[in-house]
C-alpha positions in Angstrom: 10.0 38.3 -14.1 11.6 35.0 -12.0 8.0 34.2 -11.7 7.0 34.8 -15.1 10.2 32.4 -16.1 9.0 29.9 -13.6 5.4 29.5 -15.1 7.0 29.9 -18.9 8.9 26.4 -17.9 6.1 24.9 -16.3 4.1 26.0 -19.5 6.9 24.4 -21.5 6.4 21.2 -19.4 2.6 21.0 -19.9 2.9 21.4 -23.8 6.1 19.2 -24.7 5.8 16.6 -21.5 8.6 16.0 -19.4 9.5 12.5 -21.2 10.4 14.7 -24.2 12.4 17.0 -22.6 16.3 16.9 -21.3 15.8 18.6 -18.5 19.5 19.7 -17.3 20.1 20.4 -13.2 21.1 24.2 -14.2 17.4 24.6 -15.9 15.7 23.4 -13.2 17.9 25.8 -11.0 17.4 28.9 -13.0 13.6 28.3 -13.5 13.3 28.0 -9.5 11.7 24.9 -9.6 12.1 21.9 -7.3 11.7 18.6 -8.4 10.4 15.5 -6.9 11.2 11.8 -8.4 8.3 9.2 -7.3 8.6 5.7 -8.0 5.9 3.2 -7.3 4.6 0.0 -7.5 1.2 -2.3 -6.4 0.2 -5.7 -6.5 3.1 -7.4 -6.4 2.0 -10.7 -5.2 4.5 -12.1 -3.4 6.4 -12.2 -7.3 9.8 -12.6 -5.6 11.2 -14.3 -8.9 10.9 -13.2 -12.5 7.7 -14.6 -14.2 9.2 -17.9 -16.1 10.6 -17.3 -19.7 7.8 -19.1 -21.2 4.9 -17.0 -19.5 2.4 -16.2 -22.2 2.2 -12.8 -21.0 5.6 -11.6 -18.9 8.1 -13.9 -19.8 11.3 -13.3 -17.4 9.7 -10.0 -16.7 9.6 -8.8 -13.0 11.4 -9.9 -9.8 12.6 -8.2 -6.7 16.2 -8.2 -7.8 15.6 -6.2 -10.9 13.3 -3.6 -9.5 16.1 -3.4 -6.7 18.5 -2.5 -9.5 16.4 -0.1 -11.3 15.4 1.8 -7.9 19.1 1.8 -7.1 20.1 3.4 -10.5 17.3 5.9 -9.9 18.9 6.7 -6.5 22.0 7.6 -7.9 20.7 10.1 -10.1 18.3 11.6 -7.3 18.8 10.2 -3.8 15.8 12.1 -2.9 13.2 9.9 -5.0 9.9 8.8 -3.1 9.3 5.3 -2.9 5.6 4.0 -2.5 3.5 1.0 -2.9 -0.3 0.7 -3.1 -0.9 -2.5 -1.4 -1.4 -6.5 -2.1 2.7 -6.9 -1.3 1.4 -10.6 -0.4 -0.1 -13.8 -1.8 0.4 -15.1 -5.1 3.4 -17.6 -5.0 4.8 -20.2 -2.9 6.9 -17.6 -1.0 3.9 -16.3 0.8 2.5 -19.5 1.9 6.1 -20.9 3.2 7.3 -17.9 4.9 4.3 -15.5 5.4 5.3 -12.6 4.0 8.8 -11.9 5.8 10.9 -11.8 2.7 9.0 -9.4 0.9 8.9 -6.8 3.9 12.8 -7.8 4.0 13.7 -7.1 0.9 11.3 -3.9 0.6 12.9 -2.5 3.4 16.6 -3.1 1.7 15.0 -1.6 -1.4 14.4 1.6 1.1 10.5 2.0 0.7 9.4 4.9 2.2 5.8 3.7 2.6 2.8 1.1 1.8 -0.9 0.6 2.2 -3.0 -2.2 3.0 -4.2 -4.3 0.2 -7.0 -6.9 1.0 -4.2 -9.6 0.8 -2.3 -8.2 3.8 -5.0 -9.9 5.6 -4.6 -13.3 4.6 -2.7 -14.4 7.7 -5.0 -12.6 9.7 -4.5 -9.8 12.0 -2.0 -11.4 14.4 -0.5 -13.0 11.3 0.3 -9.3 10.1 1.5 -8.3 13.3 4.1 -10.8 13.7 5.7 -10.0 10.4 5.2 -6.5 10.7 8.8 -5.7 12.4 10.5 -6.7 9.2 9.0 -3.7 7.5 11.4 -0.6 7.9 8.5 1.6 6.3 5.1 2.4 7.6 1.9 0.8 6.6 -0.7 3.9 6.1 -4.4 3.1 6.1 -6.7 6.4 7.2 -9.9 4.7 6.4 -9.2 1.4 8.8 -9.7 1.9 12.4 -7.4 -0.7 14.5 -8.2 0.9 17.8 -9.7 -2.3 19.1 -7.1 -4.9 17.6 -4.0 -6.0 17.9 -2.7 -3.6 15.2 -3.9 -0.7 17.9 -0.9 2.1 17.4 1.0 0.2 14.7 -0.9 1.6 11.7 -0.5 5.1 10.8 -3.1 7.3 8.9 -0.7 9.2 6.8 3.2 10.2 7.1 4.9 13.4 6.2 8.2 13.6 4.5 11.1 16.4 3.4 12.6 15.4 0.1 14.3 17.9 -2.2 13.0 20.9 -0.4 9.5 19.9 -0.6 7.1 18.9 2.6 5.3 15.8 0.9 1.9 14.1 3.1 1.2 10.8 2.1 -2.0 9.3 3.8 -3.6 5.4 2.8 -7.0 4.5 1.7 -8.1 0.5 1.8 -10.8 -1.3 0.4 -14.3 -2.5 1.8 -13.8 -5.8 3.4 -17.1 -7.0 2.2 -16.7 -9.9 -0.1 -13.2 -9.7 0.0 -11.6 -10.1 3.6 -13.5 -12.9 6.1 -14.5 -11.4 9.3 -12.4 -13.7 11.2 -9.2 -12.5 9.6 -10.0 -8.4 10.0 -11.4 -9.2 13.2 -12.7 -5.8 15.1 -11.3 -3.7 12.4 -13.7 -0.9 11.3 -14.1 0.0 7.6 -14.6 3.8 7.4 -16.1 6.3 4.6 -13.2 6.6 2.6 -14.2 10.0 0.6 -14.7 11.5 4.4 -11.2 10.4 5.5 -9.5 11.3 2.1 -10.7 15.2 3.1 -10.1 14.8 6.5 -6.7 13.6 5.9 -6.1 16.7 3.1 -7.0 19.0 6.0 -4.8 17.9 8.2 -1.7 17.7 5.5 -2.5 21.1 4.3 -3.4 23.0 7.3 -1.3 21.8 9.9 1.6 20.3 8.2 1.6 23.1 5.4 2.6 19.9 2.9 3.0 21.3 -0.7 2.2 18.3 -2.2 -0.4 15.4 -0.9 -0.1 11.7 -2.5 -3.2 9.3 -1.6 -2.0 5.6 -1.5 -5.0 3.7 -2.5 -5.9 0.3 -2.7 -9.8 1.3 -3.4 -9.1 0.4 -7.2 -9.0 2.7 -10.4 -12.6 2.5 -11.7 -16.3 0.4 -11.1 -19.0 0.3 -13.1 -21.0 1.0 -10.9 -21.1 3.5 -7.2 -18.4 1.6 -5.6 -15.8 4.1 -4.3 -12.8 4.1 -6.8 -9.6 6.2 -7.2 -11.5 8.5 -9.8 -14.3 9.1 -7.2 -11.6 10.1 -4.4 -10.1 12.2 -7.4 -13.6 13.9 -8.2 -14.8 14.3 -4.8 -11.6 16.0 -3.1 -9.6 19.3 -3.0 -6.0 19.2 -2.7 -4.8 15.7 -3.3 -2.2 16.1 -6.0 -1.5 12.3 -6.9 -3.4 9.0 -6.4 -1.1 5.9 -6.7 -3.4 3.1 -6.8 -3.8 -0.8 -6.6 -6.5 -3.6 -6.5 -7.4 -3.4 -9.9 -4.4 -4.4 -11.8 -4.3 -1.2 -14.2 -1.3 -0.3 -16.5 -2.5 3.4 -16.6 0.6 4.8 -19.1 -0.1 7.7 -19.5 -1.9 8.3 -16.1 -5.2 9.3 -15.9 -6.1 13.1 -15.2 -9.1 13.7 -13.2 -11.0 17.1 -12.4 -10.9 17.6 -8.7 -13.3 19.9 -6.3 -11.5 22.7 -7.1 -11.2 22.7 -10.7 -7.8 21.4 -10.7 -6.1 18.1 -12.0 -5.3 15.0 -9.9 -3.0 12.2 -11.4 -3.8 8.8 -10.8 -1.1 6.4 -11.5 -1.2 2.3 -11.4 1.5 0.0 -12.5 -0.2 -3.4 -13.5 0.4 -6.3 -11.3 2.9 -8.9 -10.2 5.8 -6.6 -9.9 6.6 -6.3 -13.9 6.4 -2.6 -14.2 7.7 0.7 -11.8 5.5 3.5 -12.0 7.5 6.8 -12.3 6.5 10.2 -11.7 8.3 13.4 -11.5 6.7 16.6 -10.1 7.9 19.8 -10.8 6.9 22.8 -8.4 7.2 26.1 -8.4 7.7 27.3 -4.8 6.6 30.6 -4.4 3.4 30.3 -6.9 2.6 26.5 -5.3 2.3 25.6 -9.3 2.8 22.2 -10.3 3.2 20.0 -13.4 3.6 15.9 -12.8 4.7 14.0 -15.7 4.3 10.1 -15.6 5.5 6.9 -17.1 6.1 3.1 -16.2 8.9 1.1 -17.1 9.2 -2.8 -17.8 10.9 -4.6 -15.2 
């Protein structure tokens, strides 16, 4: 009977959409479901201050102070939220040219980011430049398909990270884009680019089998989709089996609602991306049936 109640609750979420439902705490408790709140950003490009009021596209939007306030308010409601960034934190305003990324990492650390992945602009000051400012980040950078073993970053970058939030075990792994045509060899040095599909499958195996993760998230800077056969978030989703969520970047898409792609097991992978310049904050709520392993994910983006 309890299992049926949980299935009915998940079915209700799927039909109505969690954004249309005011879900009280007692309802979640009685249903036996776990809930995880995820906030995500991508391609913020050193936009520490809001866009000017006369900007034709994003007048007065963005800025780290507003983002921090929104994150702080969300944490007051849910202290177990997961905060992630999908790369290209750097480059785009004079702040980066003057301070080489130090204020971005310090401010993101104060906001309590849990993890980020590498965007191509994280290489703009070379590996030495990144190594110099990395200690200002209290959160890990994740990159499963970059082999840094022959570089100054050896041992300083993780492939994945496991988190325990709200009674759930969550695995997060990172994927970065191919350097070709984007990053000069002088900047990435002896870093080796590895097949992202193969690495995604390897990460799924490790996180699911070794760490018993109930939710697997890919932090990707591959890009949402392309007109050719270049590997994208949609390609990763359709070529993997256990990645539940892909939080993407690079192509500056605003996916609201998120994209739903069928994976190799016939299940749904949810792809989210929150534009660029820090003008939107992505949000996902994951409802998880602990005994049955069923999941429902709802998502939206909010202007900053």
